[in-house]
All heavy atoms as TSV, in Angstrom:
chain	resi	resn	atom	element	x	y	z
A	1	MET	N	N	114.947	99.425	103.965
A	1	MET	CA	C	115.697	99.656	102.756
A	1	MET	C	C	115.145	100.866	102.008
A	1	MET	O	O	115.912	101.614	101.407
A	1	MET	CB	C	115.686	98.416	101.869
A	1	MET	CG	C	116.530	97.300	102.429
A	1	MET	SD	S	116.772	95.783	101.433
A	1	MET	CE	C	115.576	95.784	100.202
A	2	MET	N	N	113.836	101.004	102.060
A	2	MET	CA	C	113.233	102.140	101.367
A	2	MET	C	C	113.659	103.463	102.005
A	2	MET	O	O	113.976	104.428	101.298
A	2	MET	CB	C	111.710	101.990	101.355
A	2	MET	CG	C	111.244	100.810	100.527
A	2	MET	SD	S	109.491	100.456	100.713
A	2	MET	CE	C	108.777	101.748	99.729
A	3	ARG	N	N	113.664	103.487	103.326
A	3	ARG	CA	C	114.101	104.702	104.008
A	3	ARG	C	C	115.561	105.020	103.696
A	3	ARG	O	O	115.940	106.176	103.546
A	3	ARG	CB	C	113.885	104.563	105.512
A	3	ARG	CG	C	112.439	104.688	105.917
A	3	ARG	CD	C	112.287	104.703	107.446
A	3	ARG	NE	N	110.914	104.857	107.811
A	3	ARG	CZ	C	110.078	103.863	108.072
A	3	ARG	NH1	N	110.505	102.621	108.022
A	3	ARG	NH2	N	108.823	104.102	108.399
A	4	GLU	N	N	116.371	103.996	103.613
A	4	GLU	CA	C	117.784	104.192	103.285
A	4	GLU	C	C	117.932	104.775	101.880
A	4	GLU	O	O	118.709	105.706	101.657
A	4	GLU	CB	C	118.517	102.854	103.387
A	4	GLU	CG	C	120.003	102.962	103.210
A	4	GLU	CD	C	120.693	101.622	103.429
A	4	GLU	OE1	O	120.279	100.847	104.301
A	4	GLU	OE2	O	121.663	101.366	102.690
A	5	TYR	N	N	117.176	104.233	100.938
A	5	TYR	CA	C	117.220	104.733	99.563
A	5	TYR	C	C	116.784	106.194	99.502
A	5	TYR	O	O	117.440	107.030	98.863
A	5	TYR	CB	C	116.333	103.879	98.649
A	5	TYR	CG	C	116.259	104.421	97.246
A	5	TYR	CD1	C	117.305	104.228	96.356
A	5	TYR	CD2	C	115.147	105.138	96.812
A	5	TYR	CE1	C	117.262	104.731	95.064
A	5	TYR	CE2	C	115.088	105.648	95.527
A	5	TYR	CZ	C	116.141	105.440	94.657
A	5	TYR	OH	O	116.084	105.951	93.394
A	6	ILE	N	N	115.692	106.511	100.181
A	6	ILE	CA	C	115.200	107.886	100.193
A	6	ILE	C	C	116.244	108.814	100.806
A	6	ILE	O	O	116.491	109.914	100.305
A	6	ILE	CB	C	113.858	107.983	100.937
A	6	ILE	CG1	C	112.788	107.206	100.169
A	6	ILE	CG2	C	113.430	109.437	101.127
A	6	ILE	CD1	C	111.519	106.949	100.969
A	7	GLY	N	N	116.874	108.374	101.879
A	7	GLY	CA	C	117.924	109.167	102.504
A	7	GLY	C	C	119.100	109.411	101.571
A	7	GLY	O	O	119.666	110.512	101.534
A	8	GLU	N	N	119.456	108.390	100.802
A	8	GLU	CA	C	120.541	108.540	99.827
A	8	GLU	C	C	120.164	109.553	98.753
A	8	GLU	O	O	120.982	110.388	98.356
A	8	GLU	CB	C	120.873	107.191	99.175
A	8	GLU	CG	C	121.518	106.205	100.116
A	8	GLU	CD	C	122.940	106.607	100.491
A	8	GLU	OE1	O	123.630	107.234	99.664
A	8	GLU	OE2	O	123.340	106.311	101.620
A	9	ARG	N	N	118.948	109.486	98.278
A	9	ARG	CA	C	118.480	110.438	97.264
A	9	ARG	C	C	118.445	111.851	97.826
A	9	ARG	O	O	118.805	112.811	97.159
A	9	ARG	CB	C	117.090	110.077	96.734
A	9	ARG	CG	C	116.979	108.736	96.037
A	9	ARG	CD	C	117.766	108.664	94.731
A	9	ARG	NE	N	119.113	108.204	95.007
A	9	ARG	CZ	C	120.223	108.576	94.383
A	9	ARG	NH1	N	120.194	109.409	93.401
A	9	ARG	NH2	N	121.403	108.130	94.719
A	10	GLU	N	N	118.018	111.977	99.065
A	10	GLU	CA	C	117.951	113.286	99.713
A	10	GLU	C	C	119.363	113.871	99.878
A	10	GLU	O	O	119.588	115.051	99.610
A	10	GLU	CB	C	117.255	113.159	101.060
A	10	GLU	CG	C	116.895	114.471	101.694
A	10	GLU	CD	C	115.998	114.284	102.906
A	10	GLU	OE1	O	116.042	113.213	103.554
A	10	GLU	OE2	O	115.250	115.223	103.197
A	11	GLY	N	N	120.302	113.044	100.287
A	11	GLY	CA	C	121.685	113.488	100.418
A	11	GLY	C	C	122.284	113.891	99.085
A	11	GLY	O	O	122.990	114.908	98.988
A	12	ALA	N	N	121.998	113.114	98.062
A	12	ALA	CA	C	122.506	113.436	96.728
A	12	ALA	C	C	121.904	114.741	96.220
A	12	ALA	O	O	122.586	115.542	95.577
A	12	ALA	CB	C	122.197	112.299	95.759
A	13	LEU	N	N	120.654	114.977	96.536
A	13	LEU	CA	C	119.988	116.201	96.103
A	13	LEU	C	C	120.624	117.428	96.749
A	13	LEU	O	O	120.808	118.452	96.097
A	13	LEU	CB	C	118.503	116.133	96.449
A	13	LEU	CG	C	117.662	117.336	96.059
A	13	LEU	CD1	C	117.662	117.529	94.546
A	13	LEU	CD2	C	116.247	117.168	96.571
A	14	GLN	N	N	120.983	117.306	98.004
A	14	GLN	CA	C	121.579	118.433	98.712
A	14	GLN	C	C	122.993	118.727	98.224
A	14	GLN	O	O	123.451	119.857	98.286
A	14	GLN	CB	C	121.579	118.174	100.220
A	14	GLN	CG	C	120.180	118.164	100.806
A	14	GLN	CD	C	120.166	117.760	102.265
A	14	GLN	OE1	O	121.186	117.467	102.858
A	14	GLN	NE2	N	118.972	117.738	102.861
A	15	SER	N	N	123.690	117.711	97.748
A	15	SER	CA	C	125.077	117.906	97.312
A	15	SER	C	C	125.186	118.192	95.815
A	15	SER	O	O	126.290	118.297	95.294
A	15	SER	CB	C	125.919	116.679	97.672
A	15	SER	OG	O	125.478	115.560	96.936
A	16	THR	N	N	124.073	118.315	95.132
A	16	THR	CA	C	124.069	118.540	93.693
A	16	THR	C	C	123.414	119.878	93.381
A	16	THR	O	O	122.425	120.240	94.002
A	16	THR	CB	C	123.279	117.415	92.976
A	16	THR	OG1	O	123.822	116.156	93.345
A	16	THR	CG2	C	123.314	117.573	91.483
A	17	SER	N	N	123.965	120.578	92.420
A	17	SER	CA	C	123.324	121.818	91.993
A	17	SER	C	C	122.443	121.500	90.784
A	17	SER	O	O	122.922	121.103	89.732
A	17	SER	CB	C	124.369	122.878	91.648
A	17	SER	OG	O	125.191	122.437	90.599
A	18	LEU	N	N	121.158	121.618	90.981
A	18	LEU	CA	C	120.183	121.345	89.927
A	18	LEU	C	C	119.407	122.608	89.599
A	18	LEU	O	O	119.391	123.561	90.379
A	18	LEU	CB	C	119.168	120.287	90.404
A	18	LEU	CG	C	119.615	118.857	90.530
A	18	LEU	CD1	C	118.486	118.007	91.104
A	18	LEU	CD2	C	120.018	118.292	89.183
A	19	ASP	N	N	118.754	122.548	88.483
A	19	ASP	CA	C	117.799	123.592	88.126
A	19	ASP	C	C	116.777	123.699	89.262
A	19	ASP	O	O	116.321	122.664	89.767
A	19	ASP	CB	C	117.115	123.206	86.809
A	19	ASP	CG	C	115.980	124.124	86.447
A	19	ASP	OD1	O	116.244	125.292	86.140
A	19	ASP	OD2	O	114.814	123.662	86.499
A	20	PRO	N	N	116.421	124.902	89.704
A	20	PRO	CA	C	115.481	125.044	90.824
A	20	PRO	C	C	114.156	124.300	90.634
A	20	PRO	O	O	113.608	123.736	91.572
A	20	PRO	CB	C	115.249	126.551	90.910
A	20	PRO	CG	C	116.480	127.164	90.332
A	20	PRO	CD	C	116.920	126.200	89.254
A	21	GLY	N	N	113.673	124.236	89.400
A	21	GLY	CA	C	112.430	123.516	89.136
A	21	GLY	C	C	112.582	122.019	89.360
A	21	GLY	O	O	111.715	121.367	89.947
A	22	LEU	N	N	113.694	121.467	88.894
A	22	LEU	CA	C	113.957	120.036	89.090
A	22	LEU	C	C	114.189	119.720	90.567
A	22	LEU	O	O	113.745	118.691	91.071
A	22	LEU	CB	C	115.168	119.596	88.278
A	22	LEU	CG	C	114.993	119.564	86.766
A	22	LEU	CD1	C	116.310	119.222	86.093
A	22	LEU	CD2	C	113.914	118.570	86.386
A	23	LYS	N	N	114.890	120.618	91.229
A	23	LYS	CA	C	115.158	120.403	92.650
A	23	LYS	C	C	113.862	120.412	93.452
A	23	LYS	O	O	113.667	119.580	94.343
A	23	LYS	CB	C	116.115	121.476	93.175
A	23	LYS	CG	C	116.659	121.178	94.537
A	23	LYS	CD	C	117.803	122.106	94.883
A	23	LYS	CE	C	118.479	121.626	96.155
A	23	LYS	NZ	N	119.723	122.334	96.417
A	24	GLU	N	N	112.954	121.313	93.105
A	24	GLU	CA	C	111.662	121.365	93.799
A	24	GLU	C	C	110.864	120.088	93.563
A	24	GLU	O	O	110.273	119.533	94.488
A	24	GLU	CB	C	110.861	122.571	93.325
A	24	GLU	CG	C	109.544	122.734	94.052
A	24	GLU	CD	C	108.762	123.942	93.591
A	24	GLU	OE1	O	109.336	124.833	92.939
A	24	GLU	OE2	O	107.559	123.986	93.889
A	25	ARG	N	N	110.863	119.595	92.331
A	25	ARG	CA	C	110.153	118.339	92.032
A	25	ARG	C	C	110.760	117.171	92.790
A	25	ARG	O	O	110.053	116.299	93.291
A	25	ARG	CB	C	110.170	118.059	90.533
A	25	ARG	CG	C	109.254	119.003	89.767
A	25	ARG	CD	C	109.170	118.659	88.316
A	25	ARG	NE	N	108.561	117.341	88.161
A	25	ARG	CZ	C	108.690	116.595	87.080
A	25	ARG	NH1	N	109.406	117.009	86.060
A	25	ARG	NH2	N	108.119	115.407	87.001
A	26	ALA	N	N	112.087	117.144	92.890
A	26	ALA	CA	C	112.753	116.075	93.628
A	26	ALA	C	C	112.417	116.151	95.110
A	26	ALA	O	O	112.171	115.123	95.749
A	26	ALA	CB	C	114.267	116.159	93.423
A	27	GLN	N	N	112.357	117.358	95.659
A	27	GLN	CA	C	111.990	117.519	97.069
A	27	GLN	C	C	110.550	117.090	97.323
A	27	GLN	O	O	110.246	116.498	98.351
A	27	GLN	CB	C	112.213	118.975	97.504
A	27	GLN	CG	C	113.665	119.342	97.602
A	27	GLN	CD	C	113.895	120.831	97.787
A	27	GLN	OE1	O	113.115	121.660	97.334
A	27	GLN	NE2	N	114.990	121.171	98.453
A	28	GLU	N	N	109.670	117.376	96.371
A	28	GLU	CA	C	108.278	116.925	96.490
A	28	GLU	C	C	108.208	115.403	96.480
A	28	GLU	O	O	107.464	114.801	97.241
A	28	GLU	CB	C	107.433	117.506	95.358
A	28	GLU	CG	C	107.189	118.984	95.480
A	28	GLU	CD	C	106.510	119.569	94.248
A	28	GLU	OE1	O	106.240	118.829	93.269
A	28	GLU	OE2	O	106.259	120.792	94.266
A	29	TRP	N	N	109.001	114.764	95.599
A	29	TRP	CA	C	109.014	113.305	95.550
A	29	TRP	C	C	109.538	112.733	96.857
A	29	TRP	O	O	108.979	111.763	97.387
A	29	TRP	CB	C	109.883	112.803	94.387
A	29	TRP	CG	C	109.906	111.307	94.358
A	29	TRP	CD1	C	109.004	110.489	93.758
A	29	TRP	CD2	C	110.855	110.452	95.013
A	29	TRP	NE1	N	109.338	109.173	93.990
A	29	TRP	CE2	C	110.474	109.118	94.761
A	29	TRP	CE3	C	111.983	110.680	95.782
A	29	TRP	CZ2	C	111.174	108.022	95.248
A	29	TRP	CZ3	C	112.686	109.589	96.263
A	29	TRP	CH2	C	112.282	108.284	95.988
A	30	ILE	N	N	110.585	113.327	97.406
A	30	ILE	CA	C	111.157	112.848	98.666
A	30	ILE	C	C	110.126	112.951	99.780
A	30	ILE	O	O	109.955	112.016	100.561
A	30	ILE	CB	C	112.452	113.615	99.008
A	30	ILE	CG1	C	113.574	113.169	98.053
A	30	ILE	CG2	C	112.862	113.400	100.461
A	30	ILE	CD1	C	114.823	114.029	98.109
A	31	ALA	N	N	109.410	114.054	99.843
A	31	ALA	CA	C	108.366	114.220	100.867
A	31	ALA	C	C	107.272	113.177	100.681
A	31	ALA	O	O	106.812	112.556	101.645
A	31	ALA	CB	C	107.790	115.628	100.809
A	32	TRP	N	N	106.865	112.949	99.429
A	32	TRP	CA	C	105.835	111.942	99.161
A	32	TRP	C	C	106.341	110.550	99.549
A	32	TRP	O	O	105.621	109.779	100.193
A	32	TRP	CB	C	105.455	111.952	97.675
A	32	TRP	CG	C	104.563	110.804	97.333
A	32	TRP	CD1	C	103.212	110.748	97.469
A	32	TRP	CD2	C	104.973	109.510	96.864
A	32	TRP	NE1	N	102.760	109.498	97.097
A	32	TRP	CE2	C	103.815	108.728	96.722
A	32	TRP	CE3	C	106.204	108.954	96.551
A	32	TRP	CZ2	C	103.857	107.403	96.278
A	32	TRP	CZ3	C	106.245	107.640	96.112
A	32	TRP	CH2	C	105.077	106.877	95.969
A	33	ALA	N	N	107.568	110.228	99.162
A	33	ALA	CA	C	108.133	108.902	99.432
A	33	ALA	C	C	108.234	108.640	100.935
A	33	ALA	O	O	107.924	107.543	101.401
A	33	ALA	CB	C	109.498	108.759	98.765
A	34	LYS	N	N	108.651	109.643	101.695
A	34	LYS	CA	C	108.729	109.477	103.150
A	34	LYS	C	C	107.347	109.202	103.737
A	34	LYS	O	O	107.189	108.330	104.601
A	34	LYS	CB	C	109.326	110.724	103.798
A	34	LYS	CG	C	110.809	110.868	103.607
A	34	LYS	CD	C	111.309	112.143	104.272
A	34	LYS	CE	C	112.805	112.284	104.204
A	34	LYS	NZ	N	113.268	113.523	104.866
A	35	GLY	N	N	106.347	109.938	103.277
A	35	GLY	CA	C	104.984	109.707	103.751
A	35	GLY	C	C	104.466	108.336	103.369
A	35	GLY	O	O	103.805	107.659	104.155
A	36	TYR	N	N	104.765	107.910	102.151
A	36	TYR	CA	C	104.327	106.601	101.676
A	36	TYR	C	C	104.927	105.484	102.518
A	36	TYR	O	O	104.223	104.575	102.953
A	36	TYR	CB	C	104.710	106.429	100.207
A	36	TYR	CG	C	104.339	105.083	99.647
A	36	TYR	CD1	C	103.015	104.784	99.346
A	36	TYR	CD2	C	105.298	104.104	99.441
A	36	TYR	CE1	C	102.659	103.540	98.845
A	36	TYR	CE2	C	104.963	102.861	98.940
A	36	TYR	CZ	C	103.643	102.588	98.646
A	36	TYR	OH	O	103.293	101.353	98.161
A	37	VAL	N	N	106.222	105.568	102.752
A	37	VAL	CA	C	106.892	104.548	103.562
A	37	VAL	C	C	106.289	104.513	104.965
A	37	VAL	O	O	106.070	103.444	105.534
A	37	VAL	CB	C	108.417	104.795	103.603
A	37	VAL	CG1	C	109.096	103.925	104.637
A	37	VAL	CG2	C	109.020	104.554	102.239
A	38	GLN	N	N	105.987	105.662	105.510
A	38	GLN	CA	C	105.374	105.729	106.842
A	38	GLN	C	C	104.000	105.054	106.837
A	38	GLN	O	O	103.656	104.311	107.752
A	38	GLN	CB	C	105.249	107.201	107.283
A	38	GLN	CG	C	104.674	107.389	108.655
A	38	GLN	CD	C	105.611	106.932	109.765
A	38	GLN	OE1	O	106.809	106.815	109.564
A	38	GLN	NE2	N	105.058	106.670	110.910
A	39	ARG	N	N	103.217	105.306	105.769
A	39	ARG	CA	C	101.858	104.735	105.698
A	39	ARG	C	C	101.863	103.224	105.543
A	39	ARG	O	O	100.970	102.551	106.047
A	39	ARG	CB	C	101.089	105.364	104.538
A	39	ARG	CG	C	100.627	106.776	104.801
A	39	ARG	CD	C	99.665	107.266	103.721
A	39	ARG	NE	N	100.179	107.149	102.368
A	39	ARG	CZ	C	100.953	108.033	101.750
A	39	ARG	NH1	N	101.333	109.119	102.379
A	39	ARG	NH2	N	101.355	107.844	100.507
A	40	ILE	N	N	102.837	102.669	104.820
A	40	ILE	CA	C	102.815	101.225	104.574
A	40	ILE	C	C	103.617	100.422	105.586
A	40	ILE	O	O	103.614	99.194	105.523
A	40	ILE	CB	C	103.296	100.887	103.147
A	40	ILE	CG1	C	104.772	101.223	102.961
A	40	ILE	CG2	C	102.417	101.556	102.110
A	40	ILE	CD1	C	105.380	100.650	101.696
A	41	ASP	N	N	104.274	101.076	106.512
A	41	ASP	CA	C	105.100	100.376	107.498
A	41	ASP	C	C	104.206	99.618	108.481
A	41	ASP	O	O	103.494	100.233	109.266
A	41	ASP	CB	C	105.981	101.373	108.249
A	41	ASP	CG	C	106.978	100.705	109.184
A	41	ASP	OD1	O	106.843	99.496	109.450
A	41	ASP	OD2	O	107.895	101.405	109.643
A	42	PRO	N	N	104.218	98.288	108.445
A	42	PRO	CA	C	103.341	97.528	109.332
A	42	PRO	C	C	103.709	97.680	110.803
A	42	PRO	O	O	102.875	97.453	111.677
A	42	PRO	CB	C	103.513	96.076	108.872
A	42	PRO	CG	C	104.839	96.052	108.205
A	42	PRO	CD	C	105.048	97.424	107.612
A	43	LEU	N	N	104.917	98.072	111.101
A	43	LEU	CA	C	105.317	98.238	112.500
A	43	LEU	C	C	104.860	99.573	113.066
A	43	LEU	O	O	104.903	99.773	114.276
A	43	LEU	CB	C	106.836	98.113	112.627
A	43	LEU	CG	C	107.400	96.766	112.197
A	43	LEU	CD1	C	108.916	96.776	112.293
A	43	LEU	CD2	C	106.811	95.641	113.013
A	44	LYS	N	N	104.408	100.481	112.220
A	44	LYS	CA	C	103.917	101.776	112.682
A	44	LYS	C	C	102.402	101.779	112.864
A	44	LYS	O	O	101.846	102.709	113.394
A	44	LYS	CB	C	104.289	102.885	111.694
A	44	LYS	CG	C	105.767	103.075	111.531
A	44	LYS	CD	C	106.364	103.680	112.762
A	44	LYS	CE	C	107.861	103.884	112.564
A	44	LYS	NZ	N	108.501	104.443	113.697
A	45	ARG	N	N	101.744	100.741	112.396
A	45	ARG	CA	C	100.281	100.660	112.511
A	45	ARG	C	C	99.900	100.150	113.884
A	45	ARG	O	O	100.588	99.340	114.471
A	45	ARG	CB	C	99.710	99.729	111.451
A	45	ARG	CG	C	99.915	100.256	110.076
A	45	ARG	CD	C	99.265	99.343	109.101
A	45	ARG	NE	N	99.649	99.725	107.755
A	45	ARG	CZ	C	99.219	99.129	106.686
A	45	ARG	NH1	N	98.400	98.120	106.776
A	45	ARG	NH2	N	99.608	99.517	105.510
A	46	ARG	N	N	98.775	100.598	114.360
A	46	ARG	CA	C	98.277	100.133	115.649
A	46	ARG	C	C	97.276	99.003	115.409
A	46	ARG	O	O	96.473	99.054	114.502
A	46	ARG	CB	C	97.576	101.275	116.370
A	46	ARG	CG	C	98.502	102.445	116.634
A	46	ARG	CD	C	97.746	103.646	117.039
A	46	ARG	NE	N	97.533	103.625	118.468
A	46	ARG	CZ	C	96.661	104.388	119.089
A	46	ARG	NH1	N	95.918	105.223	118.421
A	46	ARG	NH2	N	96.527	104.329	120.392
A	47	PHE	N	N	97.373	97.974	116.235
A	47	PHE	CA	C	96.390	96.906	116.154
A	47	PHE	C	C	95.110	97.398	116.802
A	47	PHE	O	O	95.131	97.998	117.871
A	47	PHE	CB	C	96.874	95.652	116.895
A	47	PHE	CG	C	97.955	94.930	116.159
A	47	PHE	CD1	C	99.255	94.947	116.624
A	47	PHE	CD2	C	97.672	94.235	115.008
A	47	PHE	CE1	C	100.263	94.279	115.951
A	47	PHE	CE2	C	98.660	93.552	114.329
A	47	PHE	CZ	C	99.959	93.577	114.797
A	48	GLN	N	N	94.002	97.128	116.153
A	48	GLN	CA	C	92.712	97.518	116.708
A	48	GLN	C	C	91.892	96.266	116.938
A	48	GLN	O	O	91.697	95.469	116.036
A	48	GLN	CB	C	91.984	98.461	115.772
A	48	GLN	CG	C	92.693	99.783	115.606
A	48	GLN	CD	C	91.946	100.707	114.672
A	48	GLN	OE1	O	90.999	100.308	114.018
A	48	GLN	NE2	N	92.372	101.949	114.612
A	49	ILE	N	N	91.433	96.103	118.145
A	49	ILE	CA	C	90.600	94.968	118.500
A	49	ILE	C	C	89.207	95.493	118.782
A	49	ILE	O	O	89.032	96.440	119.545
A	49	ILE	CB	C	91.162	94.222	119.725
A	49	ILE	CG1	C	92.563	93.689	119.400
A	49	ILE	CG2	C	90.232	93.104	120.159
A	49	ILE	CD1	C	93.258	93.026	120.564
A	50	SER	N	N	88.244	94.878	118.159
A	50	SER	CA	C	86.865	95.288	118.345
A	50	SER	C	C	86.452	95.077	119.793
A	50	SER	O	O	86.790	94.067	120.411
A	50	SER	CB	C	85.961	94.479	117.421
A	50	SER	OG	O	84.613	94.719	117.721
A	51	GLU	N	N	85.703	96.014	120.325
A	51	GLU	CA	C	85.249	95.892	121.712
A	51	GLU	C	C	84.221	94.784	121.865
A	51	GLU	O	O	84.024	94.260	122.950
A	51	GLU	CB	C	84.671	97.229	122.179
A	51	GLU	CG	C	85.728	98.300	122.322
A	51	GLU	CD	C	85.150	99.616	122.802
A	51	GLU	OE1	O	84.036	99.612	123.361
A	51	GLU	OE2	O	85.817	100.635	122.631
A	52	THR	N	N	83.554	94.396	120.779
A	52	THR	CA	C	82.539	93.349	120.858
A	52	THR	C	C	83.127	91.955	120.693
A	52	THR	O	O	82.478	90.984	121.012
A	52	THR	CB	C	81.456	93.559	119.781
A	52	THR	OG1	O	82.080	93.527	118.498
A	52	THR	CG2	C	80.749	94.891	119.985
A	53	SER	N	N	84.342	91.859	120.214
A	53	SER	CA	C	84.968	90.566	119.998
A	53	SER	C	C	85.804	90.180	121.220
A	53	SER	O	O	86.450	91.010	121.830
A	53	SER	CB	C	85.867	90.622	118.767
A	53	SER	OG	O	86.533	89.397	118.606
A	54	SER	N	N	85.795	88.903	121.530
A	54	SER	CA	C	86.573	88.433	122.674
A	54	SER	C	C	87.959	87.958	122.259
A	54	SER	O	O	88.748	87.579	123.101
A	54	SER	CB	C	85.828	87.296	123.378
A	54	SER	OG	O	85.656	86.220	122.477
A	55	GLN	N	N	88.235	87.949	120.960
A	55	GLN	CA	C	89.544	87.523	120.485
A	55	GLN	C	C	90.053	88.479	119.412
A	55	GLN	O	O	89.279	89.175	118.784
A	55	GLN	CB	C	89.489	86.104	119.952
A	55	GLN	CG	C	88.529	85.891	118.803
A	55	GLN	CD	C	88.392	84.420	118.482
A	55	GLN	OE1	O	88.913	83.584	119.186
A	55	GLN	NE2	N	87.698	84.109	117.429
A	56	PRO	N	N	91.344	88.505	119.206
A	56	PRO	CA	C	91.915	89.402	118.200
A	56	PRO	C	C	91.397	89.067	116.806
A	56	PRO	O	O	91.055	87.910	116.519
A	56	PRO	CB	C	93.415	89.127	118.288
A	56	PRO	CG	C	93.619	88.498	119.619
A	56	PRO	CD	C	92.352	87.771	119.940
A	57	PRO	N	N	91.338	90.065	115.907
A	57	PRO	CA	C	90.773	89.845	114.575
A	57	PRO	C	C	91.590	88.911	113.700
A	57	PRO	O	O	91.079	88.384	112.734
A	57	PRO	CB	C	90.742	91.255	113.971
A	57	PRO	CG	C	91.708	92.043	114.754
A	57	PRO	CD	C	91.743	91.433	116.124
A	58	TRP	N	N	92.857	88.667	114.024
A	58	TRP	CA	C	93.661	87.783	113.187
A	58	TRP	C	C	93.441	86.305	113.510
A	58	TRP	O	O	93.950	85.443	112.850
A	58	TRP	CB	C	95.141	88.140	113.264
A	58	TRP	CG	C	95.711	88.101	114.646
A	58	TRP	CD1	C	96.203	87.024	115.298
A	58	TRP	CD2	C	95.824	89.181	115.556
A	58	TRP	NE1	N	96.615	87.362	116.553
A	58	TRP	CE2	C	96.390	88.690	116.745
A	58	TRP	CE3	C	95.482	90.529	115.506
A	58	TRP	CZ2	C	96.632	89.500	117.845
A	58	TRP	CZ3	C	95.736	91.319	116.597
A	58	TRP	CH2	C	96.301	90.807	117.752
A	59	ILE	N	N	92.655	86.035	114.553
A	59	ILE	CA	C	92.313	84.651	114.884
A	59	ILE	C	C	90.934	84.358	114.285
A	59	ILE	O	O	89.968	85.042	114.585
A	59	ILE	CB	C	92.293	84.417	116.411
A	59	ILE	CG1	C	93.686	84.681	116.991
A	59	ILE	CG2	C	91.793	83.012	116.737
A	59	ILE	CD1	C	93.759	84.570	118.477
A	60	GLU	N	N	90.877	83.342	113.436
A	60	GLU	CA	C	89.613	83.024	112.778
A	60	GLU	C	C	88.706	82.262	113.741
A	60	GLU	O	O	89.147	81.479	114.559
A	60	GLU	CB	C	89.875	82.187	111.539
A	60	GLU	CG	C	90.629	82.941	110.477
A	60	GLU	CD	C	90.848	82.103	109.236
A	60	GLU	OE1	O	90.072	81.150	109.015
A	60	GLU	OE2	O	91.780	82.415	108.501
A	61	ASP	N	N	87.436	82.491	113.578
A	61	ASP	CA	C	86.447	81.812	114.400
A	61	ASP	C	C	86.099	80.483	113.742
A	61	ASP	O	O	85.532	80.440	112.675
A	61	ASP	CB	C	85.194	82.678	114.534
A	61	ASP	CG	C	84.142	82.055	115.450
A	61	ASP	OD1	O	84.486	81.096	116.164
A	61	ASP	OD2	O	83.011	82.551	115.444
A	62	ASP	N	N	86.468	79.383	114.387
A	62	ASP	CA	C	86.203	78.047	113.860
A	62	ASP	C	C	85.016	77.390	114.561
A	62	ASP	O	O	84.830	76.189	114.476
A	62	ASP	CB	C	87.432	77.148	114.020
A	62	ASP	CG	C	88.598	77.640	113.176
A	62	ASP	OD1	O	88.340	78.277	112.139
A	62	ASP	OD2	O	89.748	77.386	113.550
A	63	SER	N	N	84.227	78.155	115.270
A	63	SER	CA	C	83.152	77.578	116.076
A	63	SER	C	C	82.065	76.910	115.260
A	63	SER	O	O	81.397	76.011	115.743
A	63	SER	CB	C	82.537	78.659	116.977
A	63	SER	OG	O	81.973	79.671	116.175
A	64	ASP	N	N	81.881	77.299	114.009
A	64	ASP	CA	C	80.823	76.703	113.204
A	64	ASP	C	C	81.283	75.469	112.438
A	64	ASP	O	O	80.506	74.836	111.756
A	64	ASP	CB	C	80.207	77.731	112.265
A	64	ASP	CG	C	81.212	78.315	111.302
A	64	ASP	OD1	O	82.420	78.255	111.586
A	64	ASP	OD2	O	80.788	78.858	110.258
A	65	GLU	N	N	82.547	75.102	112.560
A	65	GLU	CA	C	83.055	73.897	111.913
A	65	GLU	C	C	82.761	72.690	112.788
A	65	GLU	O	O	82.897	72.739	114.000
A	65	GLU	CB	C	84.555	73.991	111.668
A	65	GLU	CG	C	84.925	74.995	110.615
A	65	GLU	CD	C	86.426	74.973	110.325
A	65	GLU	OE1	O	87.092	74.002	110.721
A	65	GLU	OE2	O	86.894	75.931	109.724
A	66	THR	N	N	82.352	71.610	112.158
A	66	THR	CA	C	82.120	70.378	112.917
A	66	THR	C	C	83.196	69.372	112.533
A	66	THR	O	O	83.361	69.048	111.365
A	66	THR	CB	C	80.714	69.801	112.627
A	66	THR	OG1	O	80.582	69.640	111.212
A	66	THR	CG2	C	79.648	70.709	113.168
A	67	SER	N	N	83.939	68.929	113.519
A	67	SER	CA	C	85.025	67.978	113.236
A	67	SER	C	C	84.773	66.685	113.960
A	67	SER	O	O	84.306	66.617	115.028
A	67	SER	CB	C	86.365	68.535	113.700
A	67	SER	OG	O	86.614	69.753	113.061
């Protein structure tokens, strides 16, 4: 949804005649917003598993619990 919103803003910016200073600020915001969305996208992140661990980091170690 965020990418769609940014795309809509980018399209509106291209079809509108604005003061060059305002247009430059809007383009800077669009560039920042695209980068931000890329950074927070969990599907773009790589999972990293420690070489010393035998299991993925999202699995908690329950070995010290006594049941």
